[in-house]
N, C-alpha and C positions, 0 to 999 in steps of 0.2 A: 238416746236414739230417738229421732223425731217420728211421730205417728201421723200418718195421713188422715186428715179429717174426711169422714164420709159425707159427701154432699148429695148423694143419691136421693131423688124425689123432692129436694128442697127447691123453693122458688126464690129467685132473685130478680126483682123487677118483672120484666116480661119473659124471663127465662125459667124453665123448669129443668133441673138436672136429671139426665137419663142414666148415665153410666160413666165410669172412668175408663179412658182409653189412653194407655201410655202415661204421659205426665199431664195430660189435659182431661177436662170433663166435657162430655158430650151433652149438649143442652138443646132443648126445643124451644124456639121463640114463639110467642103468641101469634106472630104473623105466619107461622108455619115452617120457617127455615130451621134447619139443623145447624148448630153452631158449636165449634170447639174453642174452649178457653181454659187458661190456668185457673186454679182455685182462688188465688189471692185477689185478683181483680173483682171476682164475684163477692167475696166477703167484705172487701173494702167499699163496695158500691160503685166501683169504677166501670164495671160492665153490667148493664141492665137489659141489654137486648142484643140482637145479632148485628146491630148497626142501624136498624130501621127507626129507632127512637130519635137519634140525632138527625137522621135524614129528614124525618117529619118535622122536627123543630126548625131546621134550617129552611125547609121548604115553606113552612107555615109563616115564618117571619121574613121570608124573602132574602135571607142572607147569602145563599149561594148565587142567586140571581144578581144581587147587589155587588158582590165581589167573591168569586170562587177562590181567588188567590188568598184573600184574608181569611176566608172560611177554612182553608187548608192550614193556614198558620195556627188558627185556634185548635184544630183537630190534632196537629203535631204537638202543640203545647200540652194538650191533655194526655197524649200517648206517652211522652217522655217523663211525665210526672206519675202516671198511674199504671202503665203497662210494663211489667218486668221483662217481657220478651223484646221490647224496643232497645235497639243498640245503645242509645244514649241514656237509658234509664239510670245507670249507675252514677251519672253526673247530676241527676235531678231527683227523681223519686226516691232513690236509695239514700240520698243525702237529706231527705225530709222536705225537699222543695215541693210545694203544692200550688194549685190554682185556686184563687179565692172562690168562695161559694157563689158569689154573684156571677162570675164568668163561667164557672164550671157547670152550673145548673141551668144557665140560660144564655145561649149564644147571642141572642138579640141585645142583651145588656153589654156584652163584650163589644159588639158593633157600636152600640150607643156611646161607649166610653172612648173607643179607639179609632173609629172609622174616619173621622175628620182629619186627625193627625196622619193616618195612613194615606189618605188621598193627597195630602200636601207633600208627603215624602215621595210618593210614587211620581208626582208631577215633576219633581226635581231630579230623581235618581232612577226612575223606572221600577217596574214590578220585581224583576229579578234581583235588583240591588236593594230591596226593601226587606229588612228582617226585624223581628221583634226581639227586644233586648231588655234584660233586667238591670236596672241601674246599680243595685247592690246584688251581687251574684249569690249572696247568702240568704237573701230574702225571697219571698214568694212572688208569683205572678199576680199582680193587682195593679190597679190604675196608677197609684202613686209611685210604683216601682218599675213601670214599664215605659218604653219609648221605642221608636223605630230608628235603626242605624243601617248604613250600607254594610255590605259583607266585609269589607276591609276594616271598617271602624269596629265592627263586632269582633272580628278576629283579633284586633289589637286590644280589645277590652275584655275578652273572655277569661274565665277562671283558669282554663287550661293553658293560658298564654304565659308560661314561666320563662324566665330568662335562662338561656343555655350558652355556656362558654365553650368554644371549640377552637383549638389552635390559635388562641389569643384574641379571638373575636367573640363579643357578647351580643346576642340578638334574642328577640322573642321568637317563639316557635313559628309564628306567622311570618316573621321576617326571614327566618331560615328557609321556609317553604319556597318563598319567592327567590331567594338567593341560590338555592340548590335546584330549583325547578322540580320539586317533589310535591305532589298533592298534599294538602293539609291532612286529609283523612289517613293517607298512607303513613306520613311521618308521625302523626299522633299515635296511631295504632302501634307502630314499631316501638316507640319510646315508652308509652304508658300502659299499653295492653300486653304486648309481647315481651316487654322488659328487655329489649335489645340494648346493647351499649350505644352510646352516641356515635362512636366511630362506625359501627355496623349500620346503624340507622341512616347515617348521612351518605354512606358510600355504596350501599347495595342498590343496584339498578332497579328501577321500577318497570314492571312489565306493562306494556301499553295495551290497554283495553279500550274499546270504543266508548263504553259507558263512563269510565273513570278518567279518560284523557282530558286534560285541562290545557287551554291555550291562553296566551295573552291577547286580550281584546278590549280596547278602550281603557287600558290601564288596570284591568281586572283579570283574574284567573277565571276562565269560563269554559264550560263544556261545549262540545260541538253541538249537542242537542239544544242548549239554550241559545247559542249563537244563531242556529238555523231558524229558530222561532222568531228571533228579533229581526233578522234580515229577510225572512220569508224565502229561504232557499232550502231545498230538501236536504235533510241530514246526511243521507247516503251520498249525495252529490258532493257536499262539503268534505265529508270524510275521505272520499276517493281523491278529490283534488288536492287536499292538504297533506294527507298521509301517504297515499299511493303515488301521486304525481309530484309531490313536494312543492306545490304552489304556495305562494304567500297567501295569507288570509285575505288580504285586500283583493288580490287577483281572483281567488276562489269565489269571493262574494260578488264581485262586479262583472265577471264574465257571464253573459247570458246563457241560460240552459236551453239547448236546442231541443225542440219537440221531436219526438221520435215519429218518423213517418212509416206507417204500416205498409208493408209490401203487398201489392195486389197479387193474389194467387192466380197463377195462369192455369186456364182450364185445358 
């Protein structure tokens, strides 16, 4: 039977542990913020502040200003390798995948190694379609093992992309998502997390939610939110036109949005 390690009054970086609340530890950061975190990230050194430390580093080196999108890629990379509460941790940190010390300890060095390649990829494929990928999925995040791919390229290259045979047809999971028009996250969760049968996974209807809805746009599966940002049309307007009015995506994007004219109140 495992025994909970008492972290009370211990210091980890900028954090001092105050007390245990539920499954997490209540900590006070040197900046004054109260912060809740699991014990493992503290002991591994993955969590050293309430978030102010990384914010200061990115601000100091100008990384956020240089590219907020790439900064978020770096932050997501750290989370999936060191934060157990992250949904994809079991595919990365739990398998022993880490971020090299050079990148983990100094975001400016990550930018130094990857920014030029990132800009080239963005110029060809756009920000939304630029993802960081490990060449060898069993090795860590480091310069020699990382590159940028489009979302579709990464989907076809991912470790979770096993071949599935159903009714005489064999396809990768990413190819099945496009064939069945089921979001990758939903299909992957059904097969590998919930352990559903292939027949149940493929034939159970997907409930449509605004946040998870994906549409075919320029040859890619895209959310309404990402499309709205690219074409500069309000997300709510696009959702209403495409889902409620059943317009085509092209019509929904190209039809001008009429400005609402306020009615004068009569005295």
